[in-house]
N, C-alpha and C positions, 0 to 999 in steps of 0.2 A: 419374312415373318419377323415382327418385332414385338416383344413382350417386356413387361417390367415386373421384377420380383417385388414382393411386399413383405414387411415384417408382420403383417396381420395374419393370424392363424386361420381366418375364415377360408375354407376350401373353395376352390373355383368351380364353375360350371362349364362343361364343354358340350358343344354340339359338333359332331364329327361326321363329315361326308365320307362314307366308306367305299362306295362304288363297287367295282368289280372285285371278286375275291382274289384275283391275281395281284391286287395291290399289296397283299400281305407279304409277298416275296419279290425278289428281284430288285432291279434298279428302276424306281419310278418316283414321281413327284410326291405322291401321297405318303409313301413310306418314309421318305426323307423328312417330311413335315411331322409325321408321327414320332419319329426318333427325336427330333429337335424339341417337340413339345414335352415329351417325357423327361428329357434332360432338364428343360427349363423349369418345370413345375415340381420336380421331385416326387417322392412317393407319399400319397395321402394315407390316412389311417385305413380307409376302405373306399371302394367305389360302388355306387348304386348305378347300374347300367340299364338304360331304357333302350330296347332293341326293336327296330322296325321288323326284324325277322321273327320275333316272337309275337305273332298276330293272334289275338284271342277275342272271344266274345266275353266281354267284361275285363276287369283289370286283375291280372294275376301276378303273384310274387313267388319266387322260388325260396322256400325256407328249408334249407338243407346244408349240411356242412361241406358238401362237395359241389362241383360244377362240371359235370361231364361235357366234353367237347362235342358239339353238334356240327357235323359237316353237311350243312344244308345247301350244298351246291353240287352240280352234276356236270360231268363231261370235261373237266379241267385236267391239266397235266398232273401226273402222279406226284410231282414235287409239292404241290399244294396240299395234298392229303397227308403228306409226311410231316407237316407242321403239327406239333403237339403243344397244346396250351389249355390247361385245365386248372386254373387257380382255385384255391379254397374259397369258400364263402364265409359268412359270419352270421350265425343264427341270431345273435343279439341285435345286430344291425337290421336284419330282416324283420325282426319283431318290431323294431322302431318304425320301419317303413309301413308295416301292416297297421300299426296303431295310428300313424299319421294319415294314412289313406282311408281309414275307417271301414265301415261295413261294405262299401262297394268293392273292396279288394278281397281276394281269396288266395289261399295257399295252393300252389300248383307245382309239384315236383316232377312233372312229366317232361320238362324241358331242361336245357342246360345252358352253356355259353355258346351261342351260335356265331357264325362267321361275321355277322354284322358287328359283333363285339370283339371276338378273339383276333380277327384280322388286324384290328387297330391296336388292341392292348398288347399283343405279342411283340409289337414294335415299340410301343411306349414303355412297357414294363416287361422286358423279355424274360426275366427270371420268374415270372408268375408268382411274385411274392406279395402282391397286394390283393386282399380279399375282395371278391366281387359278388354283389347281390343283384340278381337279375329281376327286372320288372318288364312286363309285357306292354305292347301297344294294343289298346282296346279298339278293335275294329268297329265297334258300335257307338263309340263316344263322339261327341261333337268337338270341333276345334276348341271351343270355349272350355270344355271339360278337360281336354288335354293340357291346356294352359293352367287350369286349376290344379291338376295333379302336380305340376311343378311348384306351384305356390304351397301346396301341402307338404312337399318334400324339402322346401327351402331351408328349414331349421337344421337339417342334417349338416349343413355346411359349417355350422358353429362348432361341430364336434370333429372337424377335420375330415369329413366324409365328402368326397368329390362326386358330383352328379355328372355322368357321362351319357348323353343321348346320341344314338347312332342311327343315321338314315341318309337322306339326300334331299336337298331343297328341290332339285329337278331330277326326276326319275321316271323315264319313259322307255321301258324295255322294248316296246314295239318299234321305236324310232332309232335304236342303237345302231351305230355304224362303226364296226370294229376297226375300220381303216382311218377313222378321224381321231386326231390328237386333241382337237379343241371342240367347241360346241357350235350347234346351230345358232343362227341369229336369235330365234325366239327363246332358246335356252339362256343365252347371254343376257337378253333383255330382262327376263323374269328374275334370274339370279341377282342381277344388279338392283332391281327394284326392291327385292327383299333385303338385300344387303344395306341399301340406303335407309330403309325403314328401321332396321335393327340398330344401325350405328346412330341414328337420330333418336333412339329410344321409343319409337312408335311401334310398339308390339301389336297393337290392335290392327294395324295394316297387315301384319303377318298372319294374325288370326283370321282376318277377313280375306284371305288369299283368293278365294273363289271370285271375288269382284274384280280382280286384276286382269289386265290383258295377258294373253298367253297362258293363263292358268290351266286351261283345258289340255294343252300340250305338255306343260311342265309337270302337272300332277294329275294324270289320268286315273290313278288310284292314290289314296292318301296315306297309306301305311308308312311310306318313307319320309313323308313331310311332317307327320304329327309329332315325332320325337323332338323336332325343332321347337314346337310350341311348348312342350313340357320343359325343355331347357329354358326357354324364355320366362316361363312362370316362376322358375327358381332364382331369377335374377333380381338383385337389389337395385334401387334407383341410382345409387352412386357407384355401381360396379363399372369398371373400365372394360370396354369392348375391344377385343383384338380379332381382326379377321385374318384367317390363315388358310393355307392350302386353297387359295382363291383361284380356281380355274374350272373349266368344263372339259370333259373328255368323252370320247365315243359319240359325240354329237348331242346326245340327250341325257347326259349325266353331269350333275354339278357336284364337285368335290368341296365346294366352299364350306369352311368350318369356322366356328366361333369359340373364343375363350372369353368368359366373363369372370373377372377377378377383382378383388377388393384391395 
């Protein structure tokens, strides 16, 4: 992974492939990348986190001072459930998010910080000292609408607020092979096509993912892919693109992640 620091105060945008909850602990490639990225970027004023695991009908925003940890995973070793990560939120930032998103967004305090977010942030910012405002993934929205959400949130970057979207470019739980360290051929192909489009600045190819070969295998359900489109919507034309944690695991899971920085 190579990144370049900048004197510009504009906060970056991240899309993070989170994969298995077990990536939060132990010795693995994802966790190493998350540690390195946290050290490289330093601490933002706050994080607005878009999670694939907060799937809602409509667009929801948590507006509360706290972020209770949600252990939305089952049957894993006890060490995973011993991870404690519940950073504070920032109501003023949540209000800005709600204003930027307009009437389509609603307050929902029935969720907290789920493992799609805490598994990543507990490694990037282990002291839990960066406020996090949670935003849901609207299961009823079109790909174009998810991209528009990122455009609406883009101005937060000017205030030192980092946008972190967590999901997976390739996410097919039915095809997971726990013995595989890498990816199936179709997963590699699809991940590479999306990577090349993003690096080339061709966001519309990523938005029109359903037209691509292998999309039916790579994205049988869309909730883990859509946060990528929200991240892309928040990108500026002159942002530098850094691809990191670029690999597939368990056959049908892409960990490939993106940093967009000014």
